[in-house]
C-alpha positions, -999 to +999 in steps of 0.1 A: +266-146+809+271-107+817+244-086+796+263-054+774+242-024+793+244+008+764+253+036+767+236+061+782+249+089+755+260+124+770+256+157+746+266+193+752+252+214+724+268+251+723+251+272+715+259+316+715+229+336+743+201+323+761+187+287+748+153+297+756+149+324+728+120+321+707+139+315+674+136+282+651+171+274+657+170+273+697+130+261+698+139+229+677+174+227+707+148+223+728+129+200+715+160+179+715+170+183+758+131+178+759+131+143+738+163+134+744+158+107+775+138+083+750+165+078+732+188+076+762+205+109+761+210+134+777+211+166+763+225+199+782+235+235+766+260+257+771+266+287+756+287+318+746+276+356+756+256+369+735+283+402+730+286+423+698+300+398+669+340+389+671+338+392+711+326+361+721+351+347+705+373+355+731+350+339+758+368+303+740+389+291+777+361+295+797+333+273+773+362+248+771+361+246+810+321+245+810+326+215+785+356+194+809+328+202+835+301+185+816+320+158+807+298+148+775+305+118+749+302+145+717+297+175+710+270+196+688+284+234+673+248+251+669+259+276+642+251+303+650+280+295+674+303+282+650+322+313+645+332+314+683+345+282+684+368+284+649+399+294+669+394+266+703+380+235+679+410+218+679+412+219+722+383+208+720+393+167+727+355+144+718+343+145+683+326+171+674+294+174+649+271+203+641+237+209+639+235+235+607+201+256+606+225+288+585+249+286+559+284+290+566+282+335+574+246+340+590+221+353+569+212+388+591+239+403+587+257+428+571+278+421+534+318+425+561+304+401+593+285+380+565+320+373+547+345+373+580+325+347+596+318+326+566+358+319+568+355+313+605+326+291+606+340+271+576+371+269+598+351+256+628+333+230+604+364+214+581+375+203+619+346+186+629+327+144+625+288+157+607+275+181+596+238+174+606+215+204+587+177+217+592+165+211+553+171+205+518+181+239+510+211+239+534+222+212+520+224+220+485+241+257+498+266+232+527+272+209+494+287+233+473+308+244+494+326+209+499+307+191+532+291+172+502+302+138+519+290+147+557+263+163+555+227+143+565+190+167+570+176+162+602+146+183+595+121+197+626+095+185+634+058+192+619+040+182+649+036+220+663+018+205+700-019+195+709-039+223+710-062+230+740-093+215+742-120+233+740-150+250+716-131+269+685-123+303+686-140+326+662-112+342+642-130+355+610-154+382+633-170+396+608-147+393+575-143+360+552-112+349+560-084+346+594-049+349+581-024+343+606+016+348+609+033+335+633+072+350+628+098+367+655+099+409+648+125+406+621+137+425+586+138+394+562+109+377+583+084+402+558+061+413+591+050+450+573+051+431+535+020+412+556+004+444+569+008+463+534-010+429+514-039+433+546-049+470+541-046+463+510-075+438+507-110+449+503-134+461+538-142+427+550-123+400+528-097+392+560-086+393+595-044+392+605-031+367+639-001+382+640+019+359+665+059+364+675+092+374+695+090+417+690+126+418+708+147+407+685+153+441+661+141+468+679+144+489+653+127+475+631+098+460+660+091+506+663+085+507+623+057+478+633+046+491+661+039+524+631+024+498+609+001+491+626-009+519+643-020+534+607-064+539+600-055+512+567-052+488+598-064+488+628-087+471+624-082+441+609-051+428+629-045+417+661-010+412+682-012+383+700+028+384+713+045+357+721+028+323+725+025+289+738+035+261+717-004+249+726-022+286+718-002+288+685-015+254+679-051+265+683-044+291+664-031+266+633-066+246+638-091+283+638-064+293+615-078+297+577-044+301+556-012+303+567+004+340+556+052+343+560+065+361+535+104+356+544+126+362+519+155+336+534+138+304+560+165+282+561+138+254+571+105+274+582+095+252+609+058+273+611+055+264+570+060+232+582+034+236+612+012+253+590+007+228+560+004+202+590-023+217+601-049+217+573-032+254+563-026+262+526+007+289+527+014+318+515+049+340+513+077+344+489+091+321+462+123+323+484+142+305+510+131+270+521+098+273+514+095+268+469+112+231+486+080+221+515+048+233+489+043+241+457+023+271+440-013+265+431-009+228+448+005+232+492-002+268+488-001+302+467+035+319+461+053+353+446+079+363+442+100+379+458+088+418+466+061+413+442+032+427+467+005+430+444+009+393+437+008+386+480-023+403+477-040+385+445-026+352+465-047+364+502-074+380+481-081+352+462-079+325+491-100+347+511-128+345+483-120+312+474-130+288+504-131+259+476-094+263+460-090+268+506-097+242+511-082+225+479-051+238+488-056+230+523-059+191+523-032+191+501-006+208+525-021+186+549-013+157+529+022+173+520+032+173+551+020+138+566+055+130+550+076+154+565+090+137+600+073+148+632+097+156+662+096+122+674+112+111+642+136+137+641+153+131+670+162+099+665+173+109+632+200+131+653+203+113+682+209+080+659+243+107+647+256+122+675+258+084+687+278+071+656+298+102+655+303+096+696+314+049+682+342+067+653+361+076+686+366+056+717+336+067+742+357+084+771+348+116+784+358+153+779+399+159+790+409+126+792 
């Protein structure tokens, strides 16, 4: 009797710009590409050029030709590129699945672009087989716009990487606590507010370790650099720049508190990573953070824009080791309920394979 060999799933992930960009969404996709072989799958990228909005839409025919050459069983559409595929979605001859890291309209744009992009995003999403979202926050947002029947939450993994072997780093120096902030220098991440809060702490209270890409928003990055040059934070902050996953994991291991006062975080991968490392988290009660950590349970949350509240949270954790330990242990326990990257990949590729299977499995363009 002949045994049927399972079909090896071929996935094309359609995104915008360089897939190696250092943001949560791009990192999410690269982790899935790395794990694809374990799930009898292959994931390759195709990208619209990173041109000013809305010009990438003009490259639709070129992207369709690139997808045809890749001959996928299914196309996964990154939400960051959905608006640009919208006029061409009907020409994609295999099932399309959305992987959403932001709501329709995006999160970092002005009112006019957000409105226009939301219209185009929704037009693309109405033609897809399934909408995968990275958080319950996004599921609530998409569900309120009529997509509830096609949603599946596929959050990122909590495991960043194995920390390098070796002696623990002394991140505190001559202070009482080491604070860690991991985030690119974009306005919504609140890097300036984190620096302002550290500046208001009493001398010798804490040292902040700042990790992230400073190239995402040049104007905002210039403001952060000027702030770093002021005397009230000059000897309280160490900027590490872009780091490998292993080096970031070592900082999670050796820090005492994680802080990121982000206003609009669709998921907040770094919160989950910090919690998995046993760090209490500090941030605004905004975005997806309240879905991950409770105030006085796994961290301390301040109302958005309440700088005094942010300072108070950091001071309490720096001064009170017992509080840090208790909240950190609760954070680790809560994070244990979040998926690992292997579990995320299993959920993702199962959903994508099911979408591909609803149509006769056929190469692109047949």
